ZALO-255595 format. One record per residue (C-alpha): residue in three letters; y negated, x, z negated. Coordinates in steps of 0.1 Angstrom, whole numbers, plus 5000, padded with zeros to 4 digits. Example, Ala and Ser with C-alpha at 12.3 -4.5 7.8 and 13.67 -1.06 7.14 Angstrom:
2
<pt><type>ala</type><c2>5045</c2><c1>5123</c1><c3>4922</c3></pt>
<pt><type>ser</type><c2>5011</c2><c1>5137</c1><c3>4929</c3></pt>
end
This chain:
246
<pt><type>met</type><c2>5347</c2><c1>6392</c1><c3>1112</c3></pt>
<pt><type>gln</type><c2>5357</c2><c1>6363</c1><c3>1100</c3></pt>
<pt><type>glu</type><c2>5386</c2><c1>6364</c1><c3>1073</c3></pt>
<pt><type>leu</type><c2>5410</c2><c1>6330</c1><c3>1069</c3></pt>
<pt><type>asp</type><c2>5440</c2><c1>6328</c1><c3>1050</c3></pt>
<pt><type>ile</type><c2>5470</c2><c1>6310</c1><c3>1072</c3></pt>
<pt><type>ile</type><c2>5500</c2><c1>6298</c1><c3>1046</c3></pt>
<pt><type>ile</type><c2>5531</c2><c1>6289</c1><c3>1064</c3></pt>
<pt><type>leu</type><c2>5561</c2><c1>6273</c1><c3>1050</c3></pt>
<pt><type>ser</type><c2>5597</c2><c1>6285</c1><c3>1067</c3></pt>
<pt><type>asn</type><c2>5630</c2><c1>6270</c1><c3>1060</c3></pt>
<pt><type>ala</type><c2>5648</c2><c1>6291</c1><c3>1087</c3></pt>
<pt><type>gln</type><c2>5684</c2><c1>6286</c1><c3>1079</c3></pt>
<pt><type>thr</type><c2>5696</c2><c1>6290</c1><c3>1113</c3></pt>
<pt><type>pro</type><c2>5686</c2><c1>6312</c1><c3>1140</c3></pt>
<pt><type>glu</type><c2>5668</c2><c1>6286</c1><c3>1159</c3></pt>
<pt><type>leu</type><c2>5648</c2><c1>6275</c1><c3>1131</c3></pt>
<pt><type>arg</type><c2>5642</c2><c1>6318</c1><c3>1125</c3></pt>
<pt><type>asp</type><c2>5625</c2><c1>6317</c1><c3>1161</c3></pt>
<pt><type>leu</type><c2>5604</c2><c1>6283</c1><c3>1155</c3></pt>
<pt><type>thr</type><c2>5588</c2><c1>6303</c1><c3>1126</c3></pt>
<pt><type>cys</type><c2>5582</c2><c1>6332</c1><c3>1148</c3></pt>
<pt><type>gln</type><c2>5567</c2><c1>6308</c1><c3>1177</c3></pt>
<pt><type>ala</type><c2>5542</c2><c1>6299</c1><c3>1154</c3></pt>
<pt><type>ile</type><c2>5533</c2><c1>6334</c1><c3>1142</c3></pt>
<pt><type>glu</type><c2>5528</c2><c1>6343</c1><c3>1177</c3></pt>
<pt><type>thr</type><c2>5510</c2><c1>6320</c1><c3>1191</c3></pt>
<pt><type>leu</type><c2>5487</c2><c1>6320</c1><c3>1162</c3></pt>
<pt><type>leu</type><c2>5483</c2><c1>6362</c1><c3>1165</c3></pt>
<pt><type>asp</type><c2>5478</c2><c1>6357</c1><c3>1202</c3></pt>
<pt><type>ser</type><c2>5452</c2><c1>6330</c1><c3>1196</c3></pt>
<pt><type>glu</type><c2>5421</c2><c1>6349</c1><c3>1188</c3></pt>
<pt><type>asp</type><c2>5403</c2><c1>6381</c1><c3>1188</c3></pt>
<pt><type>phe</type><c2>5414</c2><c1>6401</c1><c3>1162</c3></pt>
<pt><type>asn</type><c2>5379</c2><c1>6421</c1><c3>1162</c3></pt>
<pt><type>arg</type><c2>5361</c2><c1>6387</c1><c3>1153</c3></pt>
<pt><type>ile</type><c2>5389</c2><c1>6366</c1><c3>1134</c3></pt>
<pt><type>arg</type><c2>5413</c2><c1>6381</c1><c3>1111</c3></pt>
<pt><type>phe</type><c2>5445</c2><c1>6356</c1><c3>1098</c3></pt>
<pt><type>leu</type><c2>5458</c2><c1>6363</c1><c3>1064</c3></pt>
<pt><type>ile</type><c2>5491</c2><c1>6355</c1><c3>1070</c3></pt>
<pt><type>gln</type><c2>5513</c2><c1>6346</c1><c3>1044</c3></pt>
<pt><type>val</type><c2>5546</c2><c1>6330</c1><c3>1050</c3></pt>
<pt><type>phe</type><c2>5568</c2><c1>6313</c1><c3>1025</c3></pt>
<pt><type>glu</type><c2>5603</c2><c1>6312</c1><c3>1033</c3></pt>
<pt><type>ser</type><c2>5630</c2><c1>6291</c1><c3>1014</c3></pt>
<pt><type>ala</type><c2>5663</c2><c1>6297</c1><c3>1034</c3></pt>
<pt><type>glu</type><c2>5684</c2><c1>6305</c1><c3>1002</c3></pt>
<pt><type>thr</type><c2>5700</c2><c1>6337</c1><c3>1026</c3></pt>
<pt><type>gly</type><c2>5665</c2><c1>6349</c1><c3>1038</c3></pt>
<pt><type>thr</type><c2>5659</c2><c1>6383</c1><c3>1037</c3></pt>
<pt><type>tyr</type><c2>5640</c2><c1>6383</c1><c3>1070</c3></pt>
<pt><type>asn</type><c2>5608</c2><c1>6400</c1><c3>1069</c3></pt>
<pt><type>tyr</type><c2>5584</c2><c1>6383</c1><c3>1097</c3></pt>
<pt><type>pro</type><c2>5557</c2><c1>6405</c1><c3>1113</c3></pt>
<pt><type>phe</type><c2>5523</c2><c1>6407</c1><c3>1102</c3></pt>
<pt><type>cys</type><c2>5525</c2><c1>6385</c1><c3>1074</c3></pt>
<pt><type>arg</type><c2>5534</c2><c1>6391</c1><c3>1040</c3></pt>
<pt><type>thr</type><c2>5566</c2><c1>6374</c1><c3>1037</c3></pt>
<pt><type>ile</type><c2>5577</c2><c1>6354</c1><c3>1002</c3></pt>
<pt><type>phe</type><c2>5610</c2><c1>6341</c1><c3>0993</c3></pt>
<pt><type>pro</type><c2>5599</c2><c1>6320</c1><c3>0958</c3></pt>
<pt><type>lys</type><c2>5624</c2><c1>6316</c1><c3>0932</c3></pt>
<pt><type>lys</type><c2>5618</c2><c1>6282</c1><c3>0925</c3></pt>
<pt><type>pro</type><c2>5630</c2><c1>6251</c1><c3>0946</c3></pt>
<pt><type>phe</type><c2>5611</c2><c1>6237</c1><c3>0974</c3></pt>
<pt><type>asn</type><c2>5582</c2><c1>6221</c1><c3>0966</c3></pt>
<pt><type>tyr</type><c2>5555</c2><c1>6218</c1><c3>0996</c3></pt>
<pt><type>asn</type><c2>5528</c2><c1>6217</c1><c3>0972</c3></pt>
<pt><type>arg</type><c2>5541</c2><c1>6240</c1><c3>0944</c3></pt>
<pt><type>tyr</type><c2>5542</c2><c1>6266</c1><c3>0974</c3></pt>
<pt><type>met</type><c2>5514</c2><c1>6259</c1><c3>0994</c3></pt>
<pt><type>asn</type><c2>5492</c2><c1>6262</c1><c3>0959</c3></pt>
<pt><type>met</type><c2>5510</c2><c1>6296</c1><c3>0954</c3></pt>
<pt><type>gly</type><c2>5497</c2><c1>6309</c1><c3>0989</c3></pt>
<pt><type>ile</type><c2>5460</c2><c1>6292</c1><c3>0975</c3></pt>
<pt><type>lys</type><c2>5460</c2><c1>6316</c1><c3>0947</c3></pt>
<pt><type>asn</type><c2>5471</c2><c1>6348</c1><c3>0965</c3></pt>
<pt><type>gly</type><c2>5442</c2><c1>6340</c1><c3>0992</c3></pt>
<pt><type>lys</type><c2>5408</c2><c1>6355</c1><c3>0988</c3></pt>
<pt><type>ala</type><c2>5391</c2><c1>6339</c1><c3>1026</c3></pt>
<pt><type>pro</type><c2>5363</c2><c1>6318</c1><c3>1024</c3></pt>
<pt><type>phe</type><c2>5390</c2><c1>6293</c1><c3>1044</c3></pt>
<pt><type>val</type><c2>5425</c2><c1>6286</c1><c3>1043</c3></pt>
<pt><type>cys</type><c2>5446</c2><c1>6265</c1><c3>1066</c3></pt>
<pt><type>leu</type><c2>5482</c2><c1>6250</c1><c3>1054</c3></pt>
<pt><type>cys</type><c2>5504</c2><c1>6248</c1><c3>1078</c3></pt>
<pt><type>asn</type><c2>5539</c2><c1>6237</c1><c3>1093</c3></pt>
<pt><type>asn</type><c2>5560</c2><c1>6265</c1><c3>1109</c3></pt>
<pt><type>asp</type><c2>5568</c2><c1>6241</c1><c3>1139</c3></pt>
<pt><type>leu</type><c2>5534</c2><c1>6248</c1><c3>1155</c3></pt>
<pt><type>ile</type><c2>5522</c2><c1>6260</c1><c3>1184</c3></pt>
<pt><type>phe</type><c2>5483</c2><c1>6273</c1><c3>1186</c3></pt>
<pt><type>his</type><c2>5464</c2><c1>6275</c1><c3>1217</c3></pt>
<pt><type>arg</type><c2>5437</c2><c1>6300</c1><c3>1223</c3></pt>
<pt><type>gly</type><c2>5406</c2><c1>6296</c1><c3>1204</c3></pt>
<pt><type>trp</type><c2>5417</c2><c1>6269</c1><c3>1179</c3></pt>
<pt><type>ala</type><c2>5398</c2><c1>6287</c1><c3>1148</c3></pt>
<pt><type>ser</type><c2>5366</c2><c1>6297</c1><c3>1163</c3></pt>
<pt><type>ala</type><c2>5364</c2><c1>6260</c1><c3>1177</c3></pt>
<pt><type>ile</type><c2>5367</c2><c1>6249</c1><c3>1141</c3></pt>
<pt><type>leu</type><c2>5344</c2><c1>6273</c1><c3>1126</c3></pt>
<pt><type>lys</type><c2>5319</c2><c1>6263</c1><c3>1158</c3></pt>
<pt><type>thr</type><c2>5320</c2><c1>6229</c1><c3>1141</c3></pt>
<pt><type>leu</type><c2>5317</c2><c1>6235</c1><c3>1108</c3></pt>
<pt><type>asp</type><c2>5285</c2><c1>6259</c1><c3>1115</c3></pt>
<pt><type>lys</type><c2>5274</c2><c1>6225</c1><c3>1132</c3></pt>
<pt><type>tyr</type><c2>5281</c2><c1>6201</c1><c3>1103</c3></pt>
<pt><type>pro</type><c2>5273</c2><c1>6220</c1><c3>1072</c3></pt>
<pt><type>asp</type><c2>5283</c2><c1>6190</c1><c3>1050</c3></pt>
<pt><type>leu</type><c2>5319</c2><c1>6188</c1><c3>1067</c3></pt>
<pt><type>glu</type><c2>5342</c2><c1>6212</c1><c3>1044</c3></pt>
<pt><type>ser</type><c2>5381</c2><c1>6198</c1><c3>1057</c3></pt>
<pt><type>val</type><c2>5392</c2><c1>6193</c1><c3>1092</c3></pt>
<pt><type>ser</type><c2>5422</c2><c1>6193</c1><c3>1111</c3></pt>
<pt><type>pro</type><c2>5427</c2><c1>6204</c1><c3>1146</c3></pt>
<pt><type>ile</type><c2>5441</c2><c1>6177</c1><c3>1174</c3></pt>
<pt><type>cys</type><c2>5475</c2><c1>6177</c1><c3>1184</c3></pt>
<pt><type>glu</type><c2>5480</c2><c1>6164</c1><c3>1222</c3></pt>
<pt><type>ile</type><c2>5515</c2><c1>6155</c1><c3>1213</c3></pt>
<pt><type>asn</type><c2>5510</c2><c1>6132</c1><c3>1181</c3></pt>
<pt><type>his</type><c2>5472</c2><c1>6126</c1><c3>1191</c3></pt>
<pt><type>arg</type><c2>5478</c2><c1>6108</c1><c3>1226</c3></pt>
<pt><type>glu</type><c2>5498</c2><c1>6083</c1><c3>1216</c3></pt>
<pt><type>arg</type><c2>5468</c2><c1>6069</c1><c3>1198</c3></pt>
<pt><type>gly</type><c2>5445</c2><c1>6072</c1><c3>1223</c3></pt>
<pt><type>ile</type><c2>5427</c2><c1>6108</c1><c3>1212</c3></pt>
<pt><type>arg</type><c2>5417</c2><c1>6133</c1><c3>1243</c3></pt>
<pt><type>pro</type><c2>5411</c2><c1>6172</c1><c3>1238</c3></pt>
<pt><type>his</type><c2>5378</c2><c1>6176</c1><c3>1241</c3></pt>
<pt><type>thr</type><c2>5364</c2><c1>6145</c1><c3>1233</c3></pt>
<pt><type>gly</type><c2>5341</c2><c1>6148</c1><c3>1201</c3></pt>
<pt><type>thr</type><c2>5347</c2><c1>6153</c1><c3>1166</c3></pt>
<pt><type>tyr</type><c2>5362</c2><c1>6121</c1><c3>1145</c3></pt>
<pt><type>met</type><c2>5349</c2><c1>6114</c1><c3>1113</c3></pt>
<pt><type>gly</type><c2>5379</c2><c1>6098</c1><c3>1087</c3></pt>
<pt><type>tyr</type><c2>5406</c2><c1>6097</c1><c3>1064</c3></pt>
<pt><type>glu</type><c2>5436</c2><c1>6082</c1><c3>1084</c3></pt>
<pt><type>val</type><c2>5467</c2><c1>6099</c1><c3>1081</c3></pt>
<pt><type>arg</type><c2>5482</c2><c1>6111</c1><c3>1116</c3></pt>
<pt><type>lys</type><c2>5448</c2><c1>6104</c1><c3>1134</c3></pt>
<pt><type>his</type><c2>5418</c2><c1>6120</c1><c3>1111</c3></pt>
<pt><type>val</type><c2>5444</c2><c1>6143</c1><c3>1087</c3></pt>
<pt><type>ala</type><c2>5472</c2><c1>6161</c1><c3>1103</c3></pt>
<pt><type>gly</type><c2>5491</c2><c1>6172</c1><c3>1076</c3></pt>
<pt><type>trp</type><c2>5510</c2><c1>6196</c1><c3>1098</c3></pt>
<pt><type>cys</type><c2>5475</c2><c1>6219</c1><c3>1099</c3></pt>
<pt><type>leu</type><c2>5449</c2><c1>6215</c1><c3>1073</c3></pt>
<pt><type>phe</type><c2>5419</c2><c1>6235</c1><c3>1073</c3></pt>
<pt><type>phe</type><c2>5393</c2><c1>6238</c1><c3>1043</c3></pt>
<pt><type>lys</type><c2>5366</c2><c1>6258</c1><c3>1031</c3></pt>
<pt><type>arg</type><c2>5380</c2><c1>6274</c1><c3>1001</c3></pt>
<pt><type>cys</type><c2>5350</c2><c1>6261</c1><c3>0979</c3></pt>
<pt><type>met</type><c2>5366</c2><c1>6225</c1><c3>0983</c3></pt>
<pt><type>leu</type><c2>5389</c2><c1>6234</c1><c3>0957</c3></pt>
<pt><type>gln</type><c2>5357</c2><c1>6236</c1><c3>0930</c3></pt>
<pt><type>lys</type><c2>5359</c2><c1>6191</c1><c3>0938</c3></pt>
<pt><type>thr</type><c2>5394</c2><c1>6187</c1><c3>0945</c3></pt>
<pt><type>gly</type><c2>5413</c2><c1>6214</c1><c3>0920</c3></pt>
<pt><type>leu</type><c2>5449</c2><c1>6224</c1><c3>0933</c3></pt>
<pt><type>leu</type><c2>5472</c2><c1>6201</c1><c3>0953</c3></pt>
<pt><type>asp</type><c2>5493</c2><c1>6179</c1><c3>0932</c3></pt>
<pt><type>glu</type><c2>5526</c2><c1>6193</c1><c3>0928</c3></pt>
<pt><type>arg</type><c2>5541</c2><c1>6160</c1><c3>0916</c3></pt>
<pt><type>phe</type><c2>5543</c2><c1>6156</c1><c3>0955</c3></pt>
<pt><type>arg</type><c2>5571</c2><c1>6179</c1><c3>0964</c3></pt>
<pt><type>phe</type><c2>5572</c2><c1>6172</c1><c3>1004</c3></pt>
<pt><type>trp</type><c2>5564</c2><c1>6137</c1><c3>1013</c3></pt>
<pt><type>tyr</type><c2>5529</c2><c1>6117</c1><c3>1009</c3></pt>
<pt><type>ala</type><c2>5514</c2><c1>6154</c1><c3>1004</c3></pt>
<pt><type>asp</type><c2>5492</c2><c1>6146</c1><c3>1034</c3></pt>
<pt><type>asn</type><c2>5483</c2><c1>6115</c1><c3>1022</c3></pt>
<pt><type>asp</type><c2>5474</c2><c1>6123</c1><c3>0988</c3></pt>
<pt><type>tyr</type><c2>5450</c2><c1>6151</c1><c3>1002</c3></pt>
<pt><type>ala</type><c2>5433</c2><c1>6123</c1><c3>1019</c3></pt>
<pt><type>asn</type><c2>5428</c2><c1>6098</c1><c3>0995</c3></pt>
<pt><type>thr</type><c2>5418</c2><c1>6126</c1><c3>0972</c3></pt>
<pt><type>leu</type><c2>5391</c2><c1>6136</c1><c3>0997</c3></pt>
<pt><type>glu</type><c2>5378</c2><c1>6103</c1><c3>1000</c3></pt>
<pt><type>lys</type><c2>5377</c2><c1>6097</c1><c3>0965</c3></pt>
<pt><type>lys</type><c2>5356</c2><c1>6130</c1><c3>0963</c3></pt>
<pt><type>gln</type><c2>5333</c2><c1>6120</c1><c3>0989</c3></pt>
<pt><type>ile</type><c2>5344</c2><c1>6149</c1><c3>1004</c3></pt>
<pt><type>leu</type><c2>5340</c2><c1>6151</c1><c3>1047</c3></pt>
<pt><type>his</type><c2>5371</c2><c1>6150</c1><c3>1068</c3></pt>
<pt><type>ala</type><c2>5375</c2><c1>6153</c1><c3>1102</c3></pt>
<pt><type>leu</type><c2>5395</c2><c1>6158</c1><c3>1133</c3></pt>
<pt><type>val</type><c2>5381</c2><c1>6188</c1><c3>1157</c3></pt>
<pt><type>thr</type><c2>5394</c2><c1>6177</c1><c3>1195</c3></pt>
<pt><type>asp</type><c2>5376</c2><c1>6210</c1><c3>1205</c3></pt>
<pt><type>ser</type><c2>5405</c2><c1>6225</c1><c3>1186</c3></pt>
<pt><type>lys</type><c2>5441</c2><c1>6224</c1><c3>1192</c3></pt>
<pt><type>val</type><c2>5477</c2><c1>6232</c1><c3>1175</c3></pt>
<pt><type>asp</type><c2>5508</c2><c1>6212</c1><c3>1187</c3></pt>
<pt><type>his</type><c2>5529</c2><c1>6199</c1><c3>1165</c3></pt>
<pt><type>leu</type><c2>5568</c2><c1>6198</c1><c3>1172</c3></pt>
<pt><type>glu</type><c2>5573</c2><c1>6169</c1><c3>1147</c3></pt>
<pt><type>ser</type><c2>5596</c2><c1>6183</c1><c3>1118</c3></pt>
<pt><type>gln</type><c2>5621</c2><c1>6206</c1><c3>1136</c3></pt>
<pt><type>thr</type><c2>5636</c2><c1>6218</c1><c3>1102</c3></pt>
<pt><type>leu</type><c2>5635</c2><c1>6183</c1><c3>1091</c3></pt>
<pt><type>lys</type><c2>5657</c2><c1>6169</c1><c3>1112</c3></pt>
<pt><type>thr</type><c2>5685</c2><c1>6196</c1><c3>1101</c3></pt>
<pt><type>lys</type><c2>5686</c2><c1>6172</c1><c3>1068</c3></pt>
<pt><type>thr</type><c2>5713</c2><c1>6147</c1><c3>1063</c3></pt>
<pt><type>gln</type><c2>5695</c2><c1>6109</c1><c3>1065</c3></pt>
<pt><type>arg</type><c2>5709</c2><c1>6108</c1><c3>1026</c3></pt>
<pt><type>glu</type><c2>5687</c2><c1>6139</c1><c3>1019</c3></pt>
<pt><type>gln</type><c2>5656</c2><c1>6125</c1><c3>1040</c3></pt>
<pt><type>leu</type><c2>5660</c2><c1>6092</c1><c3>1018</c3></pt>
<pt><type>met</type><c2>5661</c2><c1>6115</c1><c3>0985</c3></pt>
<pt><type>leu</type><c2>5628</c2><c1>6130</c1><c3>0994</c3></pt>
<pt><type>thr</type><c2>5611</c2><c1>6102</c1><c3>1004</c3></pt>
<pt><type>thr</type><c2>5618</c2><c1>6076</c1><c3>0979</c3></pt>
<pt><type>glu</type><c2>5603</c2><c1>6091</c1><c3>0943</c3></pt>
<pt><type>glu</type><c2>5573</c2><c1>6103</c1><c3>0963</c3></pt>
<pt><type>arg</type><c2>5567</c2><c1>6069</c1><c3>0978</c3></pt>
<pt><type>phe</type><c2>5569</c2><c1>6055</c1><c3>0938</c3></pt>
<pt><type>phe</type><c2>5549</c2><c1>6084</c1><c3>0923</c3></pt>
<pt><type>tyr</type><c2>5520</c2><c1>6078</c1><c3>0949</c3></pt>
<pt><type>glu</type><c2>5520</c2><c1>6038</c1><c3>0949</c3></pt>
<pt><type>cys</type><c2>5513</c2><c1>6046</c1><c3>0913</c3></pt>
<pt><type>lys</type><c2>5490</c2><c1>6071</c1><c3>0916</c3></pt>
<pt><type>trp</type><c2>5470</c2><c1>6055</c1><c3>0936</c3></pt>
<pt><type>gly</type><c2>5470</c2><c1>6018</c1><c3>0925</c3></pt>
<pt><type>ser</type><c2>5495</c2><c1>5998</c1><c3>0942</c3></pt>
<pt><type>arg</type><c2>5523</c2><c1>6001</c1><c3>0915</c3></pt>
<pt><type>ser</type><c2>5521</c2><c1>6004</c1><c3>0882</c3></pt>
<pt><type>tyr</type><c2>5533</c2><c1>6035</c1><c3>0858</c3></pt>
<pt><type>phe</type><c2>5555</c2><c1>6010</c1><c3>0843</c3></pt>
<pt><type>ser</type><c2>5573</c2><c1>6006</c1><c3>0873</c3></pt>
<pt><type>tyr</type><c2>5575</c2><c1>6043</c1><c3>0883</c3></pt>
<pt><type>leu</type><c2>5590</c2><c1>6054</c1><c3>0847</c3></pt>
<pt><type>asn</type><c2>5615</c2><c1>6025</c1><c3>0853</c3></pt>
<pt><type>tyr</type><c2>5626</c2><c1>6041</c1><c3>0882</c3></pt>
<pt><type>lys</type><c2>5628</c2><c1>6074</c1><c3>0872</c3></pt>
<pt><type>arg</type><c2>5646</c2><c1>6062</c1><c3>0844</c3></pt>
<pt><type>lys</type><c2>5673</c2><c1>6042</c1><c3>0865</c3></pt>
<pt><type>lys</type><c2>5674</c2><c1>6076</c1><c3>0888</c3></pt>
<pt><type>phe</type><c2>5684</c2><c1>6096</c1><c3>0856</c3></pt>
<pt><type>phe</type><c2>5714</c2><c1>6074</c1><c3>0846</c3></pt>
<pt><type>gln</type><c2>5726</c2><c1>6074</c1><c3>0881</c3></pt>
<pt><type>asn</type><c2>5724</c2><c1>6111</c1><c3>0883</c3></pt>
<pt><type>ser</type><c2>5743</c2><c1>6112</c1><c3>0847</c3></pt>
<pt><type>lys</type><c2>5773</c2><c1>6088</c1><c3>0861</c3></pt>
<pt><type>leu</type><c2>5779</c2><c1>6114</c1><c3>0889</c3></pt>
end
């Protein structure tokens, strides 16, 4: 039996969002033969009033404020399986998605990180299911940030996720790190997991979404060379004084 650590982040502030997480778990559990593939599921529930324990999972209510990479790192450190999959909660897992990935990893031993195809997203990019394995690092084409599957041993090269990215640009940073470390990543079109496109994020106001994106963009540009560190510090200074006036 092959074991996989599955880490799902949820923010079920409404019954509808809770149902979304439950749908992801149900389709995940139905997607593979339990006698061949065992999912070790952790759900990190960030809803402030959360008390609901998801079935067939370990439900964790973090005490620290939401940080996408921090929560994922907590799940990674809790796990033990040789393979790790980082997931949004707005996913639908299709039959055989994990076994298709494992088969691809056997076929390409040097491949360490993959994403499954999302027919909703990849149709716009002209990529269809069952059309091969696409090597590369382009975000939303090869690197699907909503579902990242990798060998645990890869972390010996990359280290844990950079927790300075609380949400936005986390997938861009992941992709750049793989490319810099010359770690092969691919989109596996025989594996299908559909992404329902940020259903939780859509519940936030435009101002809240902007606050989530701006600082991450500044730091991302600083880290990967298109912006100076001085510029980033200057942004942080201005933000500090703006907040102090509130």
